[in-house]
N, C-alpha and C positions, 0 to 999 in steps of 0.2 A: 042576857048576859052578866056572868060575874067576874069582876073583876082579881087579878091577884092570888087567883086560885088555878086547881089541876082538879079536869074531870075524868074519871074511868069509867068506861063502860065493858061491860061483861056481858057478850052472847052467846046464847048456847043452841045448838043446829042438832036436829036429828040427824038429818042424814045431809050432806052437802062437802063438796072439794072448796077447797081455800086455794087461789094461787096468790103468791106476794111477789111485786117485783120492782126494781127501782127502775124510771124508765126516764132519762134526761133527754134533754131535747133544745133548741135555739126559740123555738115557738110554744104555745099552745097548741097551735094546728098539728105541729110536728109531733109533741106530745098526743095528743090523740090517735094522731095517725098508727103512731107507735102502739099504742093499749089495743087498738082494734085490729092492729093484724095481729098482734103475741099473745094480746088475753081474752078476747071476747070470742066466745061456742055457740053453736047453738042454744046449748043447757044455761048460759048465761043471763039469771036474774036482776042482778045487782052489781054494780060496781062501787068502791069505796075509794075515792081519789084523794090524794091530799098532796097540794101546790105548794110550791116556795114562791109566793107571791113578789120575793125581791128580784126573780131568775125570767119568769115570765106572766103573762095576764092569764090570770085563772078565769076572767071573761072569756076570752078567746078559749081556751080548754075546752070548756063547761058548752060553749055553742058548738065547736066543732063535735064534742061527742051528743050532744042530743039532738042535732041534723041527722048522724050517722045513725043513731041508735034508739029511736023513741020509745020504743016498746021496754027497753031497759032502766030498771030506776038507779040514781047517779047521788049517789051522796059523798060526804067528806068536808074540804073546807081548805082553807088559805094557812101556811104559816106567818106567826108575826113574830113581830118582835119584842112584845110585850112591855114597850116603851114609849 
C-alpha cells in the first residue's frame, strides 16, 4: 500500500470487447444481480468492479459475484476517502 499517491495502470489487449457501466443499488446483492443480468456473457473472462464502500458492503457484492460466476476472474477495489 502506498499512501498519498496515485496509481495508474495501463493494459493493452490484442482482441477484446470492453463494457463499461455505472450500476447502482441499495445492497451488494442487488448490484451483483444487475451485473450478472446486464454485463456477463458466455465470453466473459474477467470483470473489474469498483465499489463505493460508503454506500454498500463490498464483501456482500464480492460474495454474490463469486457464488454466481466462480470461473470468471474478479478484480477491482473499494472507494475510500483517503482520510
